[in-house]
Each structure stands twice: as structure tokens, then as C-alpha cells.
C-alpha positions in Angstrom: -8.8 28.7 1.2 -10.0 27.3 -2.1 -10.4 30.8 -3.6 -6.8 31.8 -2.7 -5.6 28.5 -4.2 -7.2 29.2 -7.5 -6.0 32.8 -7.5 -2.4 31.6 -6.9 -2.6 29.2 -9.8 -4.0 31.9 -12.1 -0.8 33.8 -11.5 1.2 30.8 -12.7 -1.1 29.8 -15.5 0.0 32.5 -18.0 3.7 31.6 -17.3 3.0 27.9 -17.9 1.0 28.5 -21.1 3.3 31.1 -22.6 6.4 29.0 -22.1 4.9 25.8 -23.4 3.3 27.4 -26.4 6.8 28.9 -27.2 8.3 25.4 -26.8 5.7 23.8 -29.1 6.4 26.4 -31.8 10.2 25.9 -31.6 10.0 22.1 -31.6 7.9 22.1 -34.7 10.9 23.4 -36.6 12.6 20.0 -36.1 10.8 17.1 -37.8 12.2 14.4 -35.5 11.5 16.2 -32.2 8.1 17.4 -33.3 7.1 13.7 -33.3 8.3 13.3 -29.8 6.3 16.2 -28.4 2.6 15.2 -28.1 1.3 18.3 -26.3 1.1 19.5 -22.7 -1.3 19.2 -19.8 -1.2 20.3 -16.2 -4.2 18.8 -14.3 -6.0 15.5 -14.3 -8.4 16.6 -11.6 -9.8 19.8 -10.2 -7.4 22.1 -8.3 -8.2 21.6 -4.6 -7.1 23.3 -1.4 -6.0 20.8 1.2 -6.6 17.7 -0.8 -6.2 14.3 0.9 -3.7 13.2 -1.8 -1.7 15.0 -4.4 -0.5 12.6 -7.1 2.6 13.7 -9.0 3.9 11.7 -12.0 6.9 12.6 -14.2 5.1 13.8 -17.3 2.0 13.2 -19.4 2.1 10.4 -22.0 0.9 9.5 -25.5 -2.7 9.9 -24.5 -2.3 13.7 -24.6 -1.4 14.0 -28.3 -2.7 17.3 -29.6 -3.8 18.4 -26.1 -2.7 21.9 -24.9 -4.3 22.3 -21.6 -3.5 24.4 -18.6 -7.0 24.5 -17.2 -8.4 23.1 -14.0 -11.9 24.5 -13.7 -13.2 22.2 -16.5 -12.1 19.1 -14.7 -14.4 16.8 -12.8 -13.3 14.4 -10.2 -9.9 12.8 -10.3 -9.5 11.1 -13.7 -8.5 7.8 -12.2 -12.0 7.3 -10.8 -13.6 7.2 -14.3 -11.0 5.6 -16.5 -9.7 2.1 -16.7 -6.2 2.4 -18.1 -3.5 0.5 -16.2 -2.2 3.2 -13.8 -5.8 4.3 -12.9 -6.8 0.7 -12.2 -3.6 0.0 -10.2 -4.1 3.1 -8.1 -7.8 2.4 -7.4 -6.8 -1.2 -6.3 -4.2 0.1 -3.9 -6.6 2.5 -2.3 -9.2 -0.2 -2.0 -6.6 -2.4 -0.3 -5.8 0.4 2.1 -9.5 1.0 2.8 -9.0 4.6 1.7 -11.0 4.7 -1.6 -13.0 7.7 -0.4 -9.8 9.8 -0.4 -9.7 9.6 -4.2 -12.7 11.8 -4.4 -10.7 14.6 -2.7 -7.4 14.2 -4.6 -5.4 16.1 -7.2 -3.3 14.7 -10.0 -0.5 16.6 -11.9 3.0 15.9 -13.2 6.4 17.3 -12.5 6.8 18.2 -16.2 3.9 19.1 -18.3 5.3 18.2 -21.8 3.6 15.1 -23.1 5.9 12.5 -24.6 6.0 8.7 -25.2 9.0 8.3 -22.9 10.2 10.5 -20.0 13.6 10.5 -21.6 12.2 12.4 -24.5 11.7 15.5 -22.3 15.5 15.9 -22.2 15.9 15.3 -25.9 13.4 18.2 -26.4 14.9 20.5 -23.8 18.5 19.8 -25.0 17.4 20.8 -28.5 15.8 24.0 -27.1 19.0 24.9 -25.2 20.4 24.3 -21.7 23.5 26.4 -21.8 22.2 29.6 -20.1 19.3 30.6 -18.0 17.7 32.3 -21.0 17.7 29.2 -23.2 14.2 27.8 -23.6 15.1 24.3 -22.7 16.7 25.5 -19.4 13.6 27.6 -18.6 11.4 24.5 -19.0 13.5 22.5 -16.5 14.0 25.3 -14.0 10.3 26.4 -14.1 9.1 22.8 -13.7 10.8 22.8 -10.3 9.4 26.2 -9.4 5.8 25.5 -10.5 5.7 22.1 -8.7 6.9 23.6 -5.4 4.5 26.5 -5.7 1.6 24.2 -6.3 2.4 22.0 -3.4 2.8 25.0 -1.1 -0.5 26.5 -2.4 -2.6 23.3 -2.2 -1.2 22.1 1.2 -2.0 18.4 0.5 -2.2 15.9 3.4 -0.2 13.3 1.5 1.9 13.5 -1.7 2.3 10.3 -3.8 5.0 10.3 -6.4 4.3 7.9 -9.2 7.7 6.5 -9.9 11.4 6.7 -8.9 12.2 9.8 -10.9 9.1 11.7 -9.7 10.1 10.9 -6.1 13.7 12.1 -6.6 12.5 15.3 -8.2 9.8 16.1 -5.7 11.8 15.3 -2.5 14.6 17.5 -4.0 12.4 20.5 -3.8 12.7 20.4 0.0 15.9 18.5 0.7 18.4 16.4 -1.2 16.5 14.2 -3.7 16.0 10.6 -2.5 17.1 7.8 -4.8 14.8 4.9 -3.9 16.2 1.5 -2.8 12.9 -0.1 -1.7 9.7 -0.6 -3.7 8.0 1.9 -1.5 9.6 4.7 0.6 8.4 7.8 2.3 9.7 10.9 4.1 8.1 13.5 6.3 8.9 17.0 5.2 8.5 19.5 8.0 8.5 22.5 5.7 5.1 21.4 4.2 3.9 19.3 7.1 3.3 16.4 4.9 4.6 12.9 4.0 5.9 12.2 0.5 5.5 8.6 -0.7 7.4 7.2 -3.7 6.8 3.9 -5.3 8.6 1.8 -8.0 6.6 0.7 -11.0 7.2 -1.2 -14.2 5.7 0.8 -16.9 2.2 1.6 -15.4 2.2 -1.4 -13.0 2.9 -0.7 -9.3 5.6 -3.2 -8.2 4.5 -3.7 -4.6 0.8 -2.8 -4.2 0.5 -4.4 -0.8 3.3 -2.3 0.7 2.1 0.8 -0.9 -1.4 0.2 0.4 -0.2 -0.4 4.0 1.9 2.8 3.8 -1.1 4.8 2.7 -3.3 3.3 5.4 -0.7 4.3 8.0 -0.1 7.9 6.8 -3.5 9.0 5.6 -6.0 10.1 8.2 
């Protein structure tokens, strides 16, 4: 139920906020790394129970500079519907090609990591600086908890379909339930019995989806 979904997230929210605020404070002590960390953000849509699609990217980008946001209740529809940056346009085009545009109105968007950086590689520069040697090190906690939080959100929301926005996101998300998949094709998917859902991964070049036609046909096949 939607209410149970929101309650479950509230239990995670304080964990997420406290750990990320601690990380922001620690990173500010290093002038170089403080320029790499732009902020953090969890949701780009409302939090929904049983959404048609759950989009998972690797992490927020430059657009979240100065944003520190763990909320979901202040979000309207999926951000992609109302913005025209490249990944939003590419996603809308794919769903139009699949004749599934209506599914975007019942979809959720988040990321595997919530730290906002210019490059995904900057996450590991930051977490290495914060420490990865023991389970108590702040950098290690950010990595380990990203895994825990993503799995919990998937299990709580029970999406019909998960779409991973890139090779690294697909490897990380599939690794939550089995050995992580390293993509060979432009578009791949796997059915995960544990969550009774298909997980799609696609390759992209920056924000451009490499094979929109194949992704569209896969979505058309897997989404009811």
C-alpha cells in the first residue's frame, strides 16, 4: 500500500540525511573535493507503490549543485515529463516509440548513489577520501548503504519494471539480487524472481541512449 511505502521510506530518510550531511561537512575540509561534491538528492518524482517503471541512474549530476534533498512528498510527476534536458527527451522519445508514454505518469526516478557530482568517478574520489578501510569509515558507509537503500526501496515500491540508466547502474542493481551483469549488448534485461520484475539496462553515450529502437521494443514487450 502507498501508506506503507511512505512509512518505510521515512525509516530510511533520517539515515540517508544524517550520513550525507556528515559527508558534506567532512568533504568541505578538502578544497579540491569540495568542488567535486555538488549536493545530494534522492527522488526526481513522487514515491509510489507499485509504479509501472522505476528508473535508476548512477548518481545526480551538476544540476543539483547546492541541493540537499531527501524529500519525495514535494515532488510532482516524474521530472522527465516537464523538462527538456537530453536524458529526459531521450526517455520520452523511447516511451513514445514503445507506445507506452502513459507509463511515465506512474513512474519513479532515483539513483543508486545520492551524491551529486560532475562525473560518476568523482563518487569514488570522495568516498576514498572519507575512508574505505573499515566498516566504520564514512566513505565505506556511503558505499555499503547505497546498496542497502536501493534494495530496500525496490522491495518497498514493488515496481513492475526497473530501467537502469547506464552500464554501471545495471551492474550495481542486478548485483543486489544475483551476480552483477556486465553488459555486452546495447540493451539487456533479466527477470529477477525475488522481486517478480524485469530489470532493463541500456548503454548510453553521455545522456544519449545508444539504441533507442531496441530499448523501445524491449519496453513494449515487458511492460503491460
